[in-house]
C-alpha positions, 0 to 999 in steps of 0.5 A, a space after each residue: 492550508 485547510 484541511 482538504 474536503 472529500 468529494 464524496 458524502 460518504 468520504 464526509 461521514 467518514 472524515 468527520 467520524 475520524 476526527 471526532 473520535 481519532 482514539 477509535 480510529 485506525 489510519 492505514 497507508 500503502 508506502 510506496 507511491 504513497 508514503 514514499 515516492 517512486 523511484 527507479 531502484 525500489 531499494 532506495 526507497 525513503 518516505 517523502 520528507 514530513 512523512 514519519 514525524 506526521 505518522 509519529 504525531 498521529 500515532 499519539 492521537 490515533 487508535 492505530 496507525 498502520 502500513 499494509 504494503 506488498 514489501 516485505 514488513 521489514 524492508 519497509 520498517 528498515 527503508 521507512 525508519 517506522 520503528 520510530 513511529 509508536 506502536 505502529 502496525 506494518 502488515 507486509 506482502 499484503 498481509 502475509 507478513 506483520 510486524 509490530 514491537 520490533 517482532 515480525 510474524 510470518 507464515 512460509 511461503 508456498 512451494 510455488 514462490 521457489 519455483 517461480 524464483 527457479 524458472 523467471 530469469 530464463 522466461 524473461 529472457 527467453 520472452 524477448 524482454 528489453 533493456 532495462 527489465 529486471 527482477 526483484 526478489 521480495 522472499 515471499 513474492 517475485 517482481 518484474 520492473 520494466 520502468 528502466 526500459 525504453 518503453 515500459 508500458 510496451 515491455 510490461 505488455 510483452 512479459 504479461 502473457 508469459 508472467 501470467 502462465 508461469 504464475 498459473 503453473 506455480 499456483 500464484 497470482 499476479 499483481 500488476 502495478 506502477 510499470 511492474 507485475 508481482 507474481 505472488 501468493 494467492 489468498 491475501 491482498 490489502 483488502 483483507 489485511 485492512 478488514 483483519 485489522 479493523 476488526 481486530 482493533 475494532 475500530 469506529 472508523 478508517 482511513 486508507 490511502 494508496 496509489 496503485 491498483 494493488 490498493 483498489 482492494 483495500 478501497 473495496 473493503 472500507 466501502 463494505 465496512 461503511 455498509 456495516 456501520 464503520 465509516 471511513 474516507 479513502 485517500 489517492 496519492 495521485 499520479 500520472 501513471 495510474 488513474 483508476 485509483 483517483 477516479 474511485 477515492 474520496 480524497 485525492 492529494 498530488 502524490 506523497 507530497 501532497 498526502 504529507 500536506 494533508 496529514 499534517 493538516 489532519 493532525 493539526 486539525 485533531 489537535 484542535 478539535 480533540 476528541 
């Protein structure tokens, strides 16, 4: 199978730059829905078969390999087996946490998170959330999932205004996702996290892969980096649940399985055409 071709000129230039000088490149990936298939219980999420070996292979050729996730960094490392990938950087909670070399660095969460933790269960009940709605406590944020409900989209729309009011009261923001709304601190997103990492590593090209609305700020950052002279390529791990991300990406692959194939082909291509 040949390496897939981006559908945009900017994507072509970005992937070419990545391939020509991988040692000065940054490859960053979302976790859920990108490296790992979406599952009903996120506590059981694991990377698609072959993903971790592919990341390990990339780490030997690419300047920096990173995961940028809304999960706690240590959770992503544990569920993903990411400690096996040499020198990987995991930015958790949209960049508020950093795991590298077995060490976690994180600032204290704002007090609004404790307020939401205290009030959210009663709010969900009083709003009439249907059976199957559940709350995930992510330490620095809380997420309300409706995937298990009979009508997940309707349940999410029912809860949305209540969650937005609570987040505003607590000084937090809401982050919509695939059958989930997360209440999290302001001032952090995947775009800011990606830009900081690209600057820190002096990346000469950037590849970013994601699947959900929370990945769009990273796509925006990559567009800005291009305008500043740093080529890059955006990759969507596509699903039927979110179409906007695919419409914004330079390259679309069919979910984590498609990403695994893409990474294998990319790695083979880097070995065939060393920098």
